[in-house]
N, C-alpha and C positions, 0 to 999 in steps of 0.2 A: 643191901639186897643185890642179888644177881638174877638176871633174867635172860634166858636163851630162847631162840626160835628153833624148836625141835620139830622138824618136818612140818612146819607151818603152824604149830601150836606154841603158845606161850608157856614156858616152863620156868619155875623158880629153881635156882641152882645152889647146892651147898657150897661151903667155903673152899673145899678142895677140888671142886669141879667134876666130881665123879658121879654124883646122883642128882636127880631132879624131882620136882613134884609138879604135875600138871596144874596150871593156875586156875583154869575154869572149874575143874573138879574140886580143887582145894577150897575154892571160894563159893562152892555150891551154886555156880553160874552167876555169881555177882559180876565177874569179869569175863569177857569174851575169850575164846580160844585164840582168836586172831591177834598176833602181837601188835599189828599196826593200830588196833583199836584201843590199846592201853594208854597211848601217849596223851590223848585229849582228856583222860581221867587220871593223870599221873598222881595228883595230890591225893585222890581217893585211894588209889592203890597203895601209896606209901603209908597212909593211916591204917588201912586194913592189915598190911603186912606187919606193922608194929605189934599187932595183937594176935598174929597167927602162930599156932603151935606147929613147928616143922614136922613133916611126915615125908621123908625122902624115900621114894620107891621106884624111880625111873632111872635105869642106867643111861648114860649119855655117850653117844658116839660122835666124835668130831665131824665125821663126813656127813652126818645127818643134821648139822647145825646151820641154819640159814642166817642172813643178816638180821640182827636184832630189831632193826627198824626196816621192814621189808618194802614199804611203799611210802618213802618220804616225799613230801610235797616239794622239798628243795634239798639239793646237795651242794654244799659249798666246799671249796678246797682252797687252801692258802699256800701260795708259792713263796719260796725264798725267805722262809720264816725263821731260819737259823743263820747267823752271820757266816759260819764256816761253810755252810752249803751254798749260800749266795756267792761266796768267793770261789768255790770249786766249779760252779757253773760258768763263771765269767760274765754273768748277767748283771752283776752289781748288787750292792746291798740296797734294800728299799728305804726310801725316805717317807716315814709315815706308815700307814697300814700296808703290809705287803700285798702283792698282786692276788686278786681273788678271781677264781674261775669256777666252773661247775664240772662235775662228772655226771654223765647222763645215767638215769636210773636203771636202764637196761644192762649196765655194766656191773651192778651190785651182785654180790654173791656171798656165800657163807665162808665158814672157817677153814675147811679142808677140802680143796677142790683141785681138779685138773683144769689147766688153762691152756687153750690153743694159741700158739704164738703166730701173730700175723707177720708179714714181710716187714723187714726194717730192724731197728735197734731197740729192743725192749729192755727197759731199765726198771730197777726196784726202788721203792721209797717207803720205808716203814713210817707209820704215823699213829699218833693217838687220835682217835675219833670221838668227838663229842656228839651225843644224841640229845636233842632238846625234849624237855617234859612240859614246857610252856613256851609261849611266844610273845609277840607284841612288837611294838616299835619304841625306839628311844629308851632302851633299857639302860639303867645306870651300871657302870662297870662293877660297882660294889655289890649289885644285886644279881650279876650275871650268873654266878654259880648256882643260884636258886632256880634258874631257868633250865639247868642241865639235868636231865633224867640220870644220865650216867655216861661212862667212858668205855670204849672198846678199842680193840686193836685193828688197824687198817693197813692196807697196802695200796699205794697210789701207783699202779703199774702204768708205764709210759712208753709209747713208741716215739723215740727221740727224733728220727730222721725227718718225719713229716711234722712233728710238733714244732720244730725250729725252722722249717723250710718256709720259703715265701717271703713276702715283704714284711710280714709280722708274724710272731709266733702264734700258733693255734693250739693252745693247751687243751681245751675241753674235749674236742673231737678225738684227738689221738691219744687221750687217756681214758677212753670209753669203749674200747673193744669188749666183747663178752668176757666176763671174769676179771676185768681189770680193776674192779673195786671190791675186793674181798673185805669183809668186816666181821669180827667175831672175837673169840668164840661166843661171848655173851656180853651183856652190858653190866657194868659194876657201878653202883651209886657212889658219888664222891665221898660220902661218909664212911664207906668201907675202906678208903685209902688213907695211909698215914698222912700224906701231903699231896693232894691232887695237882698242885702246882709244880711238883718236882718228882716226876716219874722217869725211871730209866726205860729207854726203848732201844731195841737192837734188832738186827737182821742178819741172818746167815744164808749163804748160798752153798749148798752141798757141805754144810757143816763149818764152813769158813766164816768167821765174823767179818761182815763188810760195813756194818753201821752200828754205832754204839754211842748214844747221846742221852741227854736229860732234858726234860721239858722246862726246867728253870732257865734254859738258855734260849727259849723262844723269844724272838724279837717282839712279837705281839702275843701276849699270854692268852690263854683260853678265854678268861672273862673279858679281857680287852677286845679280842676278836669278835666275840658275840655282841658286846655292846656297840662296836663300830659297825658291824653288819646291820644291826637294828636301826641305825641312823638313816639307812638307805632303803632297806626292804623290810617288810613285815615278816617276822619269824613265826613258824608254826610248830606245835608239838609234833615230834617225830622227825623234824629236820636233822640232817646229818652234816657234821662239819669235820672235814679232814684238816687238821691243824698245822700241818707242815712236817717236813722231814729233816733230820740232821745230815751232816756231811757223810760221805762214803758211798754215794751213788756211782753207778758205772760210768756215766758221762764225764765225771770229774777225775777219772783215773788216767794215767799215762802208761800205755795207750788206753783208750776207753775200753770198757769191758761191758758186754751185754749178755742177756740170758739166752740159753740154748735149750733145745729139746733134751729132756732128761734131767735138767736142773731141778733141784728141790729148794724152795725158798721158804724160810721159816722166819716169822716176825713175832717179837715178844714185847710186852709191856709189863713191868713189874706191878704186881698186885692185881693184874687182870688175867693174863694168860698168853697163849700163842695161837697163831693161825699158820696154816701150811698150804702151799701151792706146789703142784708138780707141773712143770712146763712140758708141752709136747708140740 
């Protein structure tokens, strides 16, 4: 199953991402139009979808697609979760669960947007994003995939100058400017993917490939990350987890390279799709 947020309405998406079906209308009002209200009823939605006869009638425009989970109670982001990325930053490889921070909800945006550059050094980080369909505490790693509603494509845009300044790094604030957390183009349930633990993710700037990795190289896998987070905090349906970025970011280059006005940033995850940001 694929679900998009089309101008604030939950829409089922066909496999090639060209057409949709309004969920509220398709279910005769059984499910609300608001995508945020789907996650507490995720199990019911999956059961209903298994018996639904597809009727695709809505064209999908990338610039009309919002974040699939538009109002998460919590946003988690995992830093230094690929060894090669940890090495290129000079911050060192993590011992145990990699660093966890948040991206504030006001930075969430959709799939195809224009992002205004603040002052400083703005960097790219393509990521697989997990959106939870159930929550709880002390989840077993073996059961963690069952808590995931689906996966999406994300960008963890980062202003490096202030992020790394001061007596201690301040990740959350300087990764939360408007538009700095694009997620989309839709959510894809894990059963739609050949292997949700081994997905190729890549990023281009103006058509040049700058990142190209696979999630099998995550230090903390998606289910391990979810289980470990649940040992500390209670997780909720609709929560968003940015799972980490592979190597190839701008700060790791010699000399460092950052985004400029006019740059076009495209992030892809196999089996899911792509998102696009124009910087200005």
